[in-house]
N, CA and C atoms as a LAMMPS dump frame, in Angstrom:
ITEM: TIMESTEP
0
ITEM: NUMBER OF ATOMS
273
ITEM: BOX BOUNDS ff ff ff
-5.0000000000000000e+02 5.0000000000000000e+02
-5.0000000000000000e+02 5.0000000000000000e+02
-5.0000000000000000e+02 5.0000000000000000e+02
ITEM: ATOMS id mol type element x y z
1 1 1 N -238.084 -214.525 218.743
2 1 2 C -238.897 -213.722 219.637
3 1 3 C -239.726 -214.617 220.557
4 2 1 N -240.251 -215.707 219.997
5 2 2 C -241.091 -216.61 220.761
6 2 3 C -240.286 -217.268 221.887
7 3 1 N -239.028 -217.638 221.59
8 3 2 C -238.191 -218.292 222.594
9 3 3 C -237.786 -217.322 223.697
10 4 1 N -237.645 -216.049 223.338
11 4 2 C -237.293 -215.034 224.342
12 4 3 C -238.424 -214.875 225.355
13 5 1 N -239.673 -214.86 224.902
14 5 2 C -240.824 -214.731 225.795
15 5 3 C -240.916 -215.954 226.706
16 6 1 N -240.689 -217.132 226.141
17 6 2 C -240.736 -218.356 226.937
18 6 3 C -239.621 -218.34 227.984
19 7 1 N -238.429 -217.899 227.597
20 7 2 C -237.292 -217.855 228.518
21 7 3 C -237.549 -216.857 229.643
22 8 1 N -238.059 -215.691 229.321
23 8 2 C -238.339 -214.672 230.338
24 8 3 C -239.436 -215.152 231.278
25 9 1 N -240.466 -215.789 230.751
26 9 2 C -241.546 -216.304 231.578
27 9 3 C -241.047 -217.406 232.511
28 10 1 N -240.239 -218.308 231.987
29 10 2 C -239.688 -219.389 232.821
30 10 3 C -238.785 -218.824 233.908
31 11 1 N -237.978 -217.835 233.568
32 11 2 C -237.103 -217.219 234.565
33 11 3 C -237.927 -216.531 235.654
34 12 1 N -239.005 -215.899 235.289
35 12 2 C -239.868 -215.239 236.277
36 12 3 C -240.493 -216.253 237.226
37 13 1 N -240.926 -217.386 236.687
38 13 2 C -241.493 -218.428 237.542
39 13 3 C -240.448 -219.017 238.484
40 14 1 N -239.246 -219.217 237.988
41 14 2 C -238.172 -219.763 238.831
42 14 3 C -237.836 -218.787 239.953
43 15 1 N -237.713 -217.519 239.638
44 15 2 C -237.414 -216.515 240.665
45 15 3 C -238.537 -216.403 241.689
46 16 1 N -239.774 -216.445 241.228
47 16 2 C -240.902 -216.357 242.156
48 16 3 C -240.955 -217.576 243.064
49 17 1 N -240.672 -218.74 242.505
50 17 2 C -240.689 -219.962 243.308
51 17 3 C -239.58 -220.01 244.336
52 18 1 N -238.391 -219.569 243.974
53 18 2 C -237.286 -219.593 244.937
54 18 3 C -237.446 -218.511 245.99
55 19 1 N -238.109 -217.435 245.689
56 19 2 C -238.33 -216.384 246.682
57 19 3 C -239.271 -216.837 247.779
58 20 1 N -240.211 -217.679 247.471
59 20 2 C -241.159 -218.177 248.472
60 20 3 C -240.602 -219.355 249.263
61 21 1 N -239.579 -220.002 248.743
62 21 2 C -239.072 -221.216 249.376
63 21 3 C -238.055 -220.932 250.474
64 22 1 N -237.49 -219.742 250.513
65 22 2 C -236.444 -219.463 251.495
66 22 3 C -237.034 -218.881 252.766
67 23 1 N -236.353 -219.114 253.885
68 23 2 C -236.74 -218.539 255.167
69 23 3 C -235.647 -217.588 255.612
70 24 1 N -236.057 -216.461 256.155
71 24 2 C -235.06 -215.542 256.683
72 24 3 C -234.921 -215.747 258.19
73 25 1 N -234.045 -214.987 258.81
74 25 2 C -233.785 -215.134 260.235
75 25 3 C -234.992 -214.834 261.099
76 26 1 N -235.849 -213.953 260.651
77 26 2 C -237.03 -213.602 261.431
78 26 3 C -237.981 -214.794 261.547
79 27 1 N -238.178 -215.51 260.464
80 27 2 C -239.078 -216.66 260.5
81 27 3 C -238.502 -217.791 261.341
82 28 1 N -237.196 -217.968 261.312
83 28 2 C -236.586 -219.021 262.112
84 28 3 C -236.693 -218.715 263.601
85 29 1 N -236.713 -217.436 263.969
86 29 2 C -236.74 -217.024 265.365
87 29 3 C -238.145 -216.665 265.833
88 30 1 N -239.154 -216.927 265.017
89 30 2 C -240.52 -216.5 265.308
90 30 3 C -241.036 -217.141 266.591
91 31 1 N -241.524 -216.324 267.515
92 31 2 C -242.117 -216.811 268.747
93 31 3 C -241.165 -216.921 269.918
94 32 1 N -239.863 -216.866 269.671
95 32 2 C -238.914 -217.012 270.775
96 32 3 C -238.977 -215.839 271.743
97 33 1 N -239.223 -214.635 271.263
98 33 2 C -239.289 -213.479 272.156
99 33 3 C -240.502 -213.574 273.079
100 34 1 N -241.634 -214.076 272.573
101 34 2 C -242.82 -214.226 273.405
102 34 3 C -242.58 -215.29 274.475
103 35 1 N -241.98 -216.417 274.079
104 35 2 C -241.686 -217.465 275.057
105 35 3 C -240.708 -216.97 276.117
106 36 1 N -239.706 -216.214 275.721
107 36 2 C -238.728 -215.7 276.672
108 36 3 C -239.381 -214.706 277.637
109 37 1 N -240.233 -213.815 277.133
110 37 2 C -240.899 -212.839 277.984
111 37 3 C -241.818 -213.528 278.993
112 38 1 N -242.581 -214.524 278.547
113 38 2 C -243.473 -215.247 279.443
114 38 3 C -242.682 -215.982 280.512
115 39 1 N -241.589 -216.576 280.121
116 39 2 C -240.755 -217.305 281.062
117 39 3 C -240.184 -216.38 282.128
118 40 1 N -239.803 -215.172 281.748
119 40 2 C -239.216 -214.236 282.698
120 40 3 C -240.256 -213.594 283.598
121 41 1 N -241.538 -213.619 283.229
122 41 2 C -242.576 -213.02 284.053
123 41 3 C -243.073 -213.965 285.147
124 42 1 N -242.778 -215.234 285.035
125 42 2 C -243.254 -216.205 286.011
126 42 3 C -242.322 -216.197 287.216
127 43 1 N -242.881 -215.946 288.394
128 43 2 C -242.08 -215.883 289.612
129 43 3 C -241.688 -217.274 290.083
130 44 1 N -242.653 -218.176 290.151
131 44 2 C -242.398 -219.532 290.615
132 44 3 C -242.653 -220.484 289.456
133 45 1 N -241.595 -221.031 288.894
134 45 2 C -241.726 -221.907 287.73
135 45 3 C -242.427 -223.22 288.072
136 46 1 N -242.448 -223.619 289.343
137 46 2 C -243.072 -224.879 289.744
138 46 3 C -244.508 -224.691 290.238
139 47 1 N -245.076 -223.515 290.077
140 47 2 C -246.417 -223.243 290.601
141 47 3 C -247.489 -224.077 289.904
142 48 1 N -247.341 -224.314 288.627
143 48 2 C -248.361 -225.087 287.906
144 48 3 C -248.338 -226.556 288.315
145 49 1 N -247.15 -227.091 288.575
146 49 2 C -247.065 -228.508 288.928
147 49 3 C -247.338 -228.76 290.41
148 50 1 N -247.119 -227.759 291.255
149 50 2 C -247.381 -227.926 292.695
150 50 3 C -248.063 -226.67 293.231
151 51 1 N -249.382 -226.531 292.992
152 51 2 C -250.084 -225.315 293.423
153 51 3 C -250.198 -225.242 294.947
154 52 1 N -250.364 -224.019 295.435
155 52 2 C -250.512 -223.785 296.867
156 52 3 C -251.872 -224.32 297.32
157 53 1 N -251.91 -225.182 298.347
158 53 2 C -253.2 -225.753 298.774
159 53 3 C -254.081 -224.745 299.508
160 54 1 N -253.513 -223.668 300.009
161 54 2 C -254.298 -222.679 300.752
162 54 3 C -254.963 -221.701 299.789
163 55 1 N -256.207 -221.368 300.078
164 55 2 C -256.913 -220.393 299.26
165 55 3 C -256.389 -218.993 299.564
166 56 1 N -256.641 -218.069 298.663
167 56 2 C -256.246 -216.685 298.897
168 56 3 C -257.129 -216.131 300.008
169 57 1 N -256.492 -215.582 301.006
170 57 2 C -257.233 -215.066 302.159
171 57 3 C -257.31 -213.553 302.076
172 58 1 N -258.42 -212.998 302.55
173 58 2 C -258.573 -211.547 302.587
174 58 3 C -259.316 -211.031 301.372
175 59 1 N -259.55 -209.744 301.373
176 59 2 C -260.279 -209.116 300.285
177 59 3 C -261.663 -208.706 300.741
178 60 1 N -262.112 -207.557 300.301
179 60 2 C -263.431 -207.043 300.647
180 60 3 C -264.444 -207.606 299.656
181 61 1 N -265.4 -208.415 300.109
182 61 2 C -266.353 -209.039 299.18
183 61 3 C -267.169 -208.031 298.386
184 62 1 N -267.537 -206.92 299.004
185 62 2 C -268.332 -205.921 298.289
186 62 3 C -267.509 -205.289 297.163
187 63 1 N -266.265 -204.981 297.45
188 63 2 C -265.39 -204.391 296.429
189 63 3 C -265.163 -205.375 295.285
190 64 1 N -264.943 -206.641 295.62
191 64 2 C -264.718 -207.644 294.581
192 64 3 C -265.965 -207.85 293.726
193 65 1 N -267.134 -207.869 294.356
194 65 2 C -268.376 -208.007 293.59
195 65 3 C -268.626 -206.801 292.697
196 66 1 N -268.319 -205.598 293.189
197 66 2 C -268.471 -204.391 292.362
198 66 3 C -267.521 -204.432 291.166
199 67 1 N -266.321 -204.941 291.381
200 67 2 C -265.367 -205.046 290.281
201 67 3 C -265.876 -206.014 289.221
202 68 1 N -266.38 -207.16 289.643
203 68 2 C -266.92 -208.123 288.683
204 68 3 C -268.125 -207.56 287.942
205 69 1 N -269.008 -206.868 288.643
206 69 2 C -270.171 -206.266 287.982
207 69 3 C -269.732 -205.244 286.938
208 70 1 N -268.714 -204.452 287.263
209 70 2 C -268.207 -203.462 286.305
210 70 3 C -267.628 -204.115 285.06
211 71 1 N -266.907 -205.19 285.249
212 71 2 C -266.347 -205.892 284.092
213 71 3 C -267.445 -206.504 283.233
214 72 1 N -268.432 -207.066 283.856
215 72 2 C -269.517 -207.695 283.095
216 72 3 C -270.325 -206.664 282.322
217 73 1 N -270.554 -205.495 282.893
218 73 2 C -271.321 -204.463 282.208
219 73 3 C -270.545 -203.895 281.031
220 74 1 N -269.248 -203.669 281.193
221 74 2 C -268.453 -203.11 280.106
222 74 3 C -268.344 -204.074 278.93
223 75 1 N -268.218 -205.348 279.209
224 75 2 C -268.08 -206.325 278.136
225 75 3 C -269.409 -206.547 277.427
226 76 1 N -270.496 -206.516 278.159
227 76 2 C -271.806 -206.791 277.569
228 76 3 C -272.27 -205.674 276.645
229 77 1 N -271.819 -204.439 276.869
230 77 2 C -272.281 -203.308 276.068
231 77 3 C -271.084 -202.572 275.465
232 78 1 N -270.502 -203.096 274.403
233 78 2 C -269.381 -202.391 273.774
234 78 3 C -269.841 -201.095 273.115
235 79 1 N -268.968 -200.129 273.068
236 79 2 C -269.321 -198.846 272.461
237 79 3 C -269.398 -198.994 270.944
238 80 1 N -270.328 -198.284 270.345
239 80 2 C -270.52 -198.361 268.9
240 80 3 C -269.628 -197.367 268.176
241 81 1 N -269.656 -197.426 266.872
242 81 2 C -268.9 -196.497 266.042
243 81 3 C -269.649 -195.173 266.017
244 82 1 N -268.915 -194.081 266.233
245 82 2 C -269.557 -192.768 266.314
246 82 3 C -270.111 -192.323 264.964
247 83 1 N -269.393 -192.586 263.884
248 83 2 C -269.848 -192.162 262.565
249 83 3 C -269.558 -193.283 261.567
250 84 1 N -270.355 -193.381 260.505
251 84 2 C -270.08 -194.422 259.521
252 84 3 C -268.776 -194.148 258.779
253 85 1 N -268.114 -195.184 258.383
254 85 2 C -266.855 -195.065 257.664
255 85 3 C -267.164 -194.988 256.184
256 86 1 N -266.666 -193.945 255.505
257 86 2 C -266.91 -193.748 254.08
258 86 3 C -265.574 -193.774 253.351
259 87 1 N -265.481 -194.587 252.32
260 87 2 C -264.264 -194.676 251.518
261 87 3 C -264.608 -194.243 250.111
262 88 1 N -263.95 -193.178 249.642
263 88 2 C -264.183 -192.663 248.306
264 88 3 C -263.031 -193.088 247.398
265 89 1 N -263.37 -193.704 246.271
266 89 2 C -262.373 -194.115 245.305
267 89 3 C -262.678 -193.417 244.003
268 90 1 N -261.696 -192.702 243.481
269 90 2 C -261.902 -191.996 242.223
270 90 3 C -262.569 -190.649 242.445
271 91 1 N -263.423 -190.248 241.491
272 91 2 C -264.076 -188.955 241.611
273 91 3 C -265.249 -189.106 242.506
């Protein structure tokens, strides 16, 4: 009986260890979809190495300032939780 318990325990450890050591196809391919999507969204692949020397021309300064003010106000004052979260366990 004692040897059976030792054998079952050793087998459980071996199975648990081999289950963590293997990689499936998802782990091998992790991140490739994000890299592919980013690559396809870039219009000019050489823009980072040779940026346009001309500044962006045009735009209404008042509208742009209002947009920045709106972003700063929304970020500075996040909305709170409407009601406290209650988790009941058991009775």
